[in-house]
C-alpha positions in Angstrom: 135.8 103.5 118.8 134.7 99.9 119.0 136.4 97.6 116.6 134.6 94.8 114.6 135.6 91.1 114.9 134.8 90.7 110.6 134.3 93.0 108.1 132.9 92.7 104.3 136.5 92.8 103.0 137.0 89.5 104.9 134.7 87.6 102.6 135.3 90.0 99.6 132.4 91.8 99.4 132.6 95.4 98.7 131.6 97.9 101.3 131.2 101.8 102.7 130.8 103.1 105.7 127.7 104.9 106.0 126.7 107.5 108.8 123.0 109.5 109.7 123.0 111.8 112.7 119.9 111.4 114.8 118.8 113.3 117.6 120.2 114.1 120.6 123.7 115.1 118.6 124.0 111.3 118.4 125.7 109.3 115.0 124.7 105.8 114.2 127.1 104.2 112.3 126.2 101.2 109.3 127.7 99.5 106.1 126.0 99.3 102.8 127.3 96.2 101.0 127.4 96.8 97.0 125.6 94.2 94.7 128.2 92.0 93.4 126.5 92.0 89.7 123.8 94.0 88.4 121.5 95.4 91.0 118.3 93.3 91.0 116.9 95.6 94.5 117.8 97.1 97.6 117.8 95.8 100.9 117.2 97.4 104.5 118.4 95.1 106.9 117.3 95.4 110.8 119.7 93.2 113.1 118.8 91.4 116.6 119.5 92.1 120.1 122.7 90.1 120.2 124.2 91.2 117.1 125.9 94.3 115.0 126.6 94.7 111.8 129.7 92.8 111.8 128.2 89.5 113.9 125.1 89.6 111.1 127.4 89.2 108.2 126.5 85.3 108.1 122.5 86.2 107.7 123.6 89.3 104.9 127.2 88.2 103.1 125.8 86.4 100.3 122.9 88.8 99.2 125.3 90.9 97.1 126.2 87.9 95.3 122.4 87.5 94.2 122.4 91.1 93.1 120.9 93.2 95.8 122.5 96.0 97.8 122.3 95.6 101.6 122.4 98.5 104.2 122.4 97.8 107.6 122.6 99.9 110.7 123.3 99.6 114.5 121.2 100.7 116.7 122.3 103.1 119.7 125.0 101.7 121.6 125.5 98.7 119.3 128.7 98.4 117.3 130.1 101.8 116.2 126.9 103.6 117.0 127.1 106.6 119.4 124.5 106.8 122.4 122.6 104.5 124.8 120.2 102.0 123.7 116.7 102.8 124.3 113.4 101.7 122.5 111.7 104.6 122.0 115.0 106.0 120.9 115.3 102.8 118.5 111.9 103.2 117.1 112.5 106.9 116.5 116.0 106.0 115.0 114.3 103.5 112.6 112.2 105.7 110.8 115.3 107.9 110.2 117.1 104.9 108.6 114.5 104.0 106.2 114.4 107.8 105.5 118.0 107.6 104.3 118.0 104.5 102.6 115.3 105.2 100.3 116.7 108.1 99.2 119.6 105.9 98.2 117.2 104.6 95.6 116.7 105.3 92.1 113.2 107.0 91.8 111.5 104.0 90.0 112.6 101.5 92.9 110.9 100.4 96.1 112.9 99.1 99.0 113.1 95.8 100.9 112.7 95.7 104.9 114.4 92.6 106.6 114.2 92.3 110.1 115.8 89.3 112.5 114.3 88.5 116.2 114.3 91.9 117.6 114.8 93.9 114.6 111.9 91.9 113.0 109.6 92.8 115.6 110.8 96.7 115.5 110.5 96.8 111.9 107.0 95.4 112.2 106.1 98.7 114.3 108.3 101.2 112.0 107.0 99.9 108.5 103.3 100.3 109.8 104.2 104.1 110.6 106.6 105.3 108.0 105.9 108.0 106.0 107.7 106.3 103.3 105.5 103.3 102.7 104.6 104.0 99.1 108.5 103.4 98.7 108.6 99.9 100.3 108.1 96.7 98.5 107.8 94.5 100.9 108.8 93.3 104.7 110.3 90.1 105.8 110.4 89.5 109.1 112.7 86.3 110.1 112.1 84.7 113.6 110.1 87.5 115.2 108.3 88.0 118.0 104.7 89.2 118.7 104.6 90.8 122.0 107.5 92.2 123.9 105.9 90.6 127.6 105.0 87.6 126.3 108.6 87.5 124.9 110.6 88.4 128.0 108.1 85.5 129.6 109.3 82.9 127.1 113.1 83.7 128.0 112.4 83.9 131.5 110.9 80.8 132.3 113.8 79.1 130.8 115.6 79.8 133.8 115.1 78.1 137.1 116.6 81.8 138.5 114.1 83.4 137.1 111.2 81.3 136.5 108.6 82.6 139.6 109.4 86.2 138.5 108.4 86.0 134.9 104.7 87.4 135.3 106.1 91.0 136.9 109.4 90.9 135.2 107.9 90.6 131.7 105.3 93.6 132.5 108.4 95.6 132.9 109.1 95.7 129.6 107.5 98.2 127.3 105.0 97.1 125.0 104.0 100.6 123.4 105.5 99.2 120.2 103.8 95.7 120.1 104.2 93.7 116.9 100.9 91.9 117.1 99.1 95.4 117.2 100.6 97.1 114.1 101.3 93.9 111.8 97.7 94.6 110.7 98.4 98.2 109.6 101.0 97.5 107.0 98.6 96.1 104.4 98.8 96.7 101.4 102.0 96.3 101.6 103.3 92.6 101.1 104.8 90.8 104.3 106.5 87.7 104.7 107.2 85.7 108.1 109.6 83.2 108.1 110.4 81.2 111.1 111.5 77.3 112.5 109.8 75.0 114.7 113.3 74.7 116.0 114.1 78.3 117.1 115.2 77.9 120.3 114.4 81.5 121.7 111.5 82.8 119.9 108.3 79.7 120.3 106.7 79.3 117.0 103.3 80.6 118.7 104.8 84.4 117.9 105.1 83.9 114.2 101.4 82.2 113.9 99.8 85.1 115.9 101.3 87.4 113.6 100.3 86.0 110.4 97.2 86.1 111.9 96.8 89.3 112.5 98.8 90.8 109.3 96.2 91.5 106.5 96.7 90.5 102.9 99.0 90.8 100.9 100.9 88.1 103.3 102.9 84.6 103.7 104.3 82.6 106.0 107.1 80.2 105.5 108.5 77.3 107.6 111.9 77.6 107.9 114.7 75.1 109.2 117.1 76.4 111.7 118.1 77.2 115.1 117.7 81.1 115.8 120.7 82.9 114.4 121.8 80.8 111.9 119.1 80.8 109.1 120.8 81.7 105.9 123.8 78.9 106.8 121.0 77.0 105.4 120.9 77.3 101.6 117.6 76.0 101.3 116.2 79.2 103.4 118.3 81.4 101.1 116.2 79.5 97.7 112.9 80.2 99.9 113.7 83.8 100.3 115.1 84.3 96.7 111.7 82.9 95.1 109.6 85.3 97.4 111.5 88.6 96.7 111.7 87.4 92.8 107.6 86.5 92.6 107.4 90.2 94.0 105.5 92.3 91.4 
């Protein structure tokens, strides 16, 4: 079993290990971070490509202090989750993660879904096609991209080694779950798109395209951060909390 460099108790957070069984006899591992005061809501957080439930803690550890229960799972082959990473399987698994989390809620509670980077882009498709849309209070994407081909091309174009191959290589990436095609289907569930002009990995044009394609109710929030340290900035935390507290 893989070990984590950091567990929530290192930052004085109460947590429990949670597991769900998915197709192929595979078990996925996650954590529930317990609200530190009377709960004001529950969040399912989908982390980015280079992260796991441990390394993403800088983006989520502060939420229980604000009264949110936080659920977060590792995708197949990430952290202590079993299986091999695969986009088709992960999208399918995310539907089960939503189902699991919704079933932990009180009958009158709705779930907030947040996703960072790849997690945000996959969450757009997962929420748009979820059987539990009526239990989702809002989707919040943070530094998400709009198109798998385009983001691959963007990343490859920043490498002198791959620059000349950026077009053919970008089209080897599956675009069946293209966020730009799915985001318009999420309405009437509210969507918040958060993105930084100084993100060094995913250009802000991705966020602008997602916002344009989304239907009301929608909001766009410009933030100040690099790609992976969004909520180290306390002002970014306040912007998110203000949005969440204003949700009906």
